C-alpha positions in Angstrom: -102.0 47.5 208.4 -101.0 49.9 211.4 -97.9 51.7 210.9 -95.5 52.2 213.9 -94.9 55.7 215.1 -91.3 55.9 213.7 -92.6 54.9 210.2 -95.3 57.6 210.4 -92.5 60.2 211.4 -90.3 58.8 208.5 -93.5 59.7 206.0 -93.6 63.0 207.7 -89.7 63.5 207.4 -89.8 62.6 203.4 -92.8 64.8 202.9 -90.9 67.7 204.5 -87.9 67.0 202.5 -89.7 67.0 199.3 -91.3 70.3 200.3 -88.0 72.0 201.3 -86.5 70.8 198.0 -89.4 72.1 196.0 -89.4 75.6 197.9 -85.7 75.7 196.5 -87.1 75.2 193.2 -90.1 77.6 193.5 -87.5 80.7 193.1 -89.2 82.7 195.8 -92.6 81.5 195.3 -92.5 82.8 191.7 -92.9 79.3 189.9 -96.3 77.8 190.4 -95.6 74.2 190.2 -92.9 73.9 192.9 -95.1 76.3 195.1 -97.9 73.9 195.0 -95.7 71.1 195.7 -94.1 72.9 198.5 -97.6 73.6 200.0 -98.9 70.1 199.7 -95.7 68.4 201.0 -95.5 70.8 204.2 -99.4 69.9 204.6 -98.7 66.3 204.6 -95.6 66.7 206.6 -97.5 68.2 209.4 -100.3 66.2 209.2 -98.3 63.0 209.8 -96.1 64.8 212.3 -99.3 65.5 214.2 -100.1 61.7 214.1 -96.6 61.0 215.3 -97.1 63.4 218.4 -99.8 61.1 219.6 -97.4 58.3 220.3 -94.1 59.8 220.6 -93.0 62.7 223.1 -92.9 66.0 221.2 -89.0 66.4 222.0 -88.0 63.2 220.9 -90.1 63.3 217.8 -88.8 66.7 216.9 -85.3 65.7 217.4 -85.6 62.8 215.2 -87.5 65.1 212.6 -84.8 67.7 212.7 -81.9 65.6 212.5 -83.0 63.1 209.9 -84.5 66.1 207.7 -81.4 68.1 208.0 -79.2 64.9 206.8 -81.5 64.2 204.1 -81.6 67.9 202.7 -78.0 68.1 202.8 -77.6 64.9 200.8 -80.0 66.1 198.4 -78.5 69.7 198.1 -75.1 67.8 197.5 -76.6 65.5 195.0 -78.9 67.9 193.2 -77.6 71.1 193.5 -73.9 70.5 193.8 -73.4 72.1 197.3 -70.0 71.8 198.6 -69.6 69.9 201.9 -66.3 70.5 203.8 -64.9 68.4 206.6 -66.7 70.2 209.4 -70.0 70.0 207.8 -69.5 66.0 207.4 -68.6 65.9 210.7 -71.5 67.7 211.9 -73.7 65.5 210.0 -72.1 62.6 211.4 -72.7 63.9 214.9 -76.3 64.5 213.9 -76.7 61.0 212.9 -74.9 59.8 216.0 -77.6 61.7 218.1 -80.5 60.5 216.3 -79.1 56.8 216.8 -78.7 57.4 220.5 -82.4 58.6 220.8 -83.5 55.6 219.1 -81.2 52.8 220.3 -80.6 53.8 223.9 -82.9 56.4 225.3 -86.0 55.5 227.2 -87.7 58.8 226.3 -90.4 57.5 224.4 -89.1 56.7 220.7 -90.8 53.5 219.7 
């Protein structure tokens, strides 16, 4: 089964989110298990991102990667770490989601 470029990008994003979450848990690289999870997750994230870049232009892929990653990391920080989100933060996240949606739904720049 051949995955679509957006599915491959989603795998890259999830791996990056896992790596970033583990990075927080690594306590400045002093805890070995979260450190290993971080390193492996980032390696997978960049591998799958490189596969994505074969079929989606860099700017579009990176915009989706960044936007979706920010939203997911923020949601995890809120759920897992109790990070508080005020109204401007929620508006900003909404704008990020809107930007990713516009890229995917209306742009002819190359998102598949």
